[in-house]
C-alpha positions as CSV (number, residue, x, y, z in Angstrom):
1,X,3.8,33.6,221.6
2,X,0.3,32.7,220.4
3,X,-2.3,30.3,221.6
4,X,-2.7,28.8,218.1
5,X,1.0,27.8,218.3
6,X,1.5,26.6,221.9
7,X,4.9,25.6,223.0
8,X,6.4,22.6,224.7
9,X,8.2,23.3,228.0
10,X,11.0,21.0,229.0
11,X,12.3,21.9,232.5
12,X,14.6,20.7,235.2
13,X,13.6,23.1,238.0
14,X,10.5,25.3,237.9
15,X,8.2,22.6,236.4
16,X,4.6,23.7,236.0
17,X,4.7,27.1,237.8
18,X,5.2,29.2,234.7
19,X,2.4,27.4,232.9
20,X,0.1,27.8,235.8
21,X,0.9,31.5,236.0
22,X,0.2,32.0,232.4
23,X,-3.1,30.2,232.5
24,X,-4.4,31.3,235.9
25,X,-2.6,34.5,236.5
26,X,-1.7,35.8,240.0
27,X,-4.5,37.0,242.3
28,X,-1.9,38.6,244.6
29,X,-0.5,40.6,241.7
30,X,-4.0,41.6,240.6
31,X,-4.9,42.8,244.0
32,X,-1.7,44.8,244.3
33,X,-2.2,46.5,241.0
34,X,-5.8,47.4,241.9
35,X,-4.8,48.7,245.4
36,X,-1.9,50.8,244.1
37,X,-3.6,51.9,240.9
38,X,-0.9,50.6,238.7
39,X,-1.1,48.7,235.4
40,X,-1.1,44.9,235.6
41,X,1.4,43.0,233.5
42,X,-0.3,40.6,231.0
43,X,1.8,37.9,232.5
44,X,-0.4,38.0,235.7
45,X,-3.8,38.4,233.9
46,X,-4.2,34.7,233.3
47,X,-6.3,33.1,230.5
48,X,-3.2,32.4,228.3
49,X,-3.2,28.8,227.0
50,X,0.3,29.0,225.5
51,X,1.7,25.8,226.9
52,X,0.7,22.5,225.3
53,X,3.0,20.3,227.4
54,X,5.3,20.5,230.4
55,X,8.1,17.9,230.7
56,X,10.1,17.8,234.0
57,X,13.4,15.9,234.2
58,X,14.8,15.0,237.7
59,X,12.7,17.9,239.1
60,X,12.2,18.3,242.9
61,X,8.4,18.7,242.7
62,X,8.3,18.1,246.5
63,X,11.6,19.8,247.2
64,X,15.1,18.3,247.8
65,X,16.6,17.7,251.2
66,X,19.9,18.8,249.8
67,X,18.8,22.3,250.9
68,X,19.0,21.1,254.5
69,X,22.7,20.3,254.0
70,X,23.6,24.0,253.9
71,X,22.9,26.2,256.9
72,X,23.7,29.9,256.7
73,X,25.9,29.9,259.7
74,X,29.3,31.7,260.2
75,X,31.0,28.5,259.1
76,X,29.2,28.7,255.8
77,X,30.1,32.3,255.2
78,X,33.7,31.7,256.3
79,X,33.9,29.0,253.7
80,X,32.5,31.3,251.0
81,X,35.0,34.0,251.8
82,X,37.8,31.5,251.7
83,X,36.6,30.4,248.2
84,X,36.5,34.0,247.0
85,X,40.0,34.5,248.3
86,X,41.2,31.4,246.5
87,X,39.6,32.6,243.3
88,X,41.3,35.9,243.7
89,X,44.7,34.3,244.2
90,X,44.1,32.0,241.1
91,X,43.2,35.0,239.0
92,X,46.1,37.1,240.4
93,X,43.7,39.8,241.7
94,X,43.4,41.1,245.2
95,X,40.5,39.5,247.0
96,X,39.4,42.9,248.2
97,X,38.5,43.9,244.7
98,X,35.1,43.2,243.2
99,X,35.9,39.6,242.1
100,X,32.3,38.5,242.3
101,X,29.0,40.3,242.1
102,X,26.3,38.5,244.2
103,X,23.5,40.2,242.2
104,X,21.5,40.9,245.3
105,X,20.8,44.6,244.6
106,X,17.1,44.1,245.4
107,X,18.1,43.2,249.0
108,X,20.3,46.4,249.3
109,X,23.4,44.3,249.0
110,X,25.2,46.2,246.3
111,X,28.8,47.0,247.3
112,X,29.1,50.7,247.9
113,X,31.8,52.9,246.3
114,X,34.8,52.8,248.7
115,X,33.3,50.1,250.9
116,X,35.9,47.5,251.9
117,X,35.3,43.9,251.0
118,X,35.3,42.8,254.6
119,X,32.7,45.4,255.5
120,X,30.6,44.4,252.5
121,X,30.8,40.7,253.4
122,X,29.8,41.4,257.0
123,X,26.8,43.3,255.7
124,X,26.0,40.5,253.4
125,X,26.0,38.0,256.3
126,X,23.4,40.1,258.2
127,X,21.0,40.4,255.3
128,X,17.4,39.0,255.7
129,X,17.8,37.2,252.3
130,X,19.2,34.1,254.1
131,X,15.9,33.6,256.0
132,X,13.5,34.9,253.4
133,X,10.9,32.7,251.8
134,X,11.1,34.7,248.6
135,X,14.1,32.9,247.2
136,X,14.9,29.9,245.0
137,X,16.5,28.2,248.0
138,X,13.2,28.2,249.9
139,X,11.2,27.1,246.8
140,X,13.5,24.1,246.5
141,X,13.1,23.1,250.1
142,X,10.4,20.6,251.2
143,X,8.2,23.2,253.0
144,X,8.7,25.7,250.1
145,X,7.7,23.2,247.5
146,X,4.7,22.2,249.4
147,X,3.6,25.9,249.6
148,X,4.0,26.2,245.9
149,X,2.1,23.0,245.2
150,X,-0.9,24.3,247.0
151,X,-1.5,26.9,244.3
152,X,0.1,25.4,241.2
153,X,-2.5,23.0,239.7
154,X,-2.4,20.8,236.7
155,X,-4.4,22.2,233.8
156,X,-6.9,20.0,231.9
157,X,-5.5,21.6,228.7
158,X,-1.9,20.5,229.2
159,X,0.1,17.3,229.0
160,X,2.5,16.7,231.9
161,X,5.4,14.3,231.6
162,X,7.8,13.5,234.5
163,X,11.1,11.6,234.2
164,X,12.8,10.4,237.4
165,X,16.5,9.5,237.9
166,X,18.5,7.6,240.5
167,X,22.1,6.5,240.9
168,X,22.3,5.0,244.4
169,X,22.0,1.7,246.1
170,X,20.6,0.7,249.5
171,X,23.1,-0.4,252.2
172,X,22.0,-3.7,253.8
173,X,23.3,-2.9,257.2
174,X,22.3,0.8,257.6
175,X,19.3,1.2,255.3
176,X,21.0,4.3,253.9
177,X,21.6,4.9,250.2
178,X,25.1,5.2,248.8
179,X,26.3,6.5,245.4
180,X,26.8,3.9,242.7
181,X,30.2,3.6,241.0
182,X,30.3,6.1,238.1
183,X,28.2,8.9,239.8
184,X,29.7,12.3,239.2
185,X,32.5,12.7,241.7
186,X,31.2,15.9,243.3
187,X,27.7,14.5,243.8
188,X,29.1,11.2,245.0
189,X,31.4,12.8,247.6
190,X,29.5,15.8,248.8
191,X,25.8,15.5,248.1
192,X,24.6,11.8,247.7
193,X,25.8,10.6,251.1
194,X,23.8,13.4,252.8
195,X,20.7,12.8,250.7
196,X,21.0,9.0,251.3
197,X,21.0,9.3,255.0
198,X,19.0,12.4,255.9
199,X,15.8,11.8,257.8
200,X,13.6,14.3,259.5
201,X,10.4,13.2,261.3
202,X,9.2,16.8,261.7
203,X,9.2,17.3,258.0
204,X,8.0,13.8,257.2
205,X,11.3,12.8,255.6
206,X,11.6,9.1,256.0
207,X,13.3,6.2,254.2
208,X,11.4,6.8,251.1
209,X,13.4,10.0,250.6
210,X,16.8,8.3,250.6
211,X,17.1,7.1,247.0
212,X,18.6,10.0,245.0
213,X,20.5,11.0,241.9
214,X,23.1,13.0,243.7
215,X,21.2,16.3,243.8
216,X,17.4,15.4,244.2
217,X,15.5,12.8,246.1
218,X,14.0,10.4,243.6
219,X,10.6,10.2,245.4
220,X,10.2,13.9,244.7
221,X,10.5,13.6,240.9
222,X,7.4,12.0,239.5
223,X,5.1,14.8,240.2
224,X,3.8,17.1,243.0
225,X,2.4,15.2,246.0
226,X,2.9,17.3,249.2
227,X,0.2,20.0,249.2
228,X,-1.1,19.0,245.8
229,X,-4.2,17.3,244.5
230,X,-2.7,16.6,241.1
231,X,-2.9,13.0,239.9
232,X,0.2,11.0,238.9
233,X,-0.4,8.0,236.6
234,X,2.1,5.5,235.1
235,X,2.7,6.1,231.4
236,X,0.9,3.3,229.5
237,X,1.8,4.3,225.9
238,X,-0.7,7.1,225.6
239,X,-0.1,10.5,227.1
240,X,-3.1,12.0,229.0
241,X,-3.9,15.6,229.6
242,X,-4.4,17.1,233.0
243,X,-2.4,14.5,234.9
244,X,1.2,13.8,235.5
245,X,2.4,11.0,233.2
246,X,5.1,9.2,235.1
247,X,7.6,8.2,232.4
248,X,9.7,6.0,234.7
249,X,13.0,6.1,236.4
250,X,16.4,6.2,234.7
251,X,19.7,4.9,236.2
252,X,21.7,8.1,235.7
253,X,22.7,10.9,238.0
254,X,21.5,14.4,238.0
255,X,24.4,15.9,236.1
256,X,24.3,13.2,233.5
257,X,20.6,13.6,232.6
258,X,21.1,17.3,232.0
259,X,24.2,16.9,229.9
260,X,26.8,18.4,232.3
261,X,28.7,15.2,232.9
262,X,28.0,12.7,230.0
263,X,27.7,9.1,230.8
264,X,29.1,6.8,228.1
265,X,26.6,4.1,228.9
266,X,23.6,6.5,228.6
267,X,22.9,7.9,225.1
268,X,21.6,11.3,226.2
269,X,21.3,12.5,222.6
270,X,18.9,9.6,221.8
271,X,17.0,10.3,225.0
272,X,16.2,13.9,224.0
273,X,15.6,13.1,220.4
274,X,12.9,10.5,221.4
275,X,11.4,13.0,223.8
276,X,11.4,15.7,221.0
277,X,9.6,13.3,218.6
278,X,7.1,12.4,221.2
279,X,6.3,16.0,222.1
280,X,6.1,17.0,218.4
281,X,3.4,14.4,217.9
282,X,1.1,16.0,220.5
283,X,-2.0,17.9,219.4
284,X,-4.0,20.5,221.3
């Protein structure tokens, strides 16, 4: 990776954080390396202008309230255990065998030799990982996204593009938002109804948060707002550096825009080809 050949970043999740880390580095990591007399990874040094543009697609810049749908209670863990048992039955393997590796070794959650699955699962339930702020789940929450937005700042050297999506309609009687016909079945049944009705005054989650694409609240997609000083401007035909160019809202659900569940009425190939041509025309 060289600065004379910067790359274009198209993202669904982590948006500008990687670019900000490359350009600004991490003060926390620098202080740790100095205090413990260890070498600092070049990743955390800062000063690397490798990224010409950042494009986010249906990204939860301000978090998604879908995180609030799942509470790590006994009911949740019982459901997960039941799913693992069902997978074991379907694969004709005893559920007590290692049918799934949670990849949580850094939390001390590697299954020990000879440890029963039930004992391992009980240890898993008691782990601090479920309440930690050092997880993707927290980063995707509204408070977590706001925390990240405080230090992730738009660079004057980079173009930022944000594409939003929605696939719901407002109910006249309730004011809630409901999935449109054609939304991915899982999103329509499990996720969209929760997103379209969840309000939380303590978090500042009001009616503006109800429109969604089945996974993310549409209001969260056009750029960071909570905890951020970044500017968001409507795209007027000319992309601008250092601000979020709001490229508009598309009537597709989350899984459609990322190509998981194609929508016959939305030409996803043409969408990404146009985007690729637009990004290829940018100059440092």
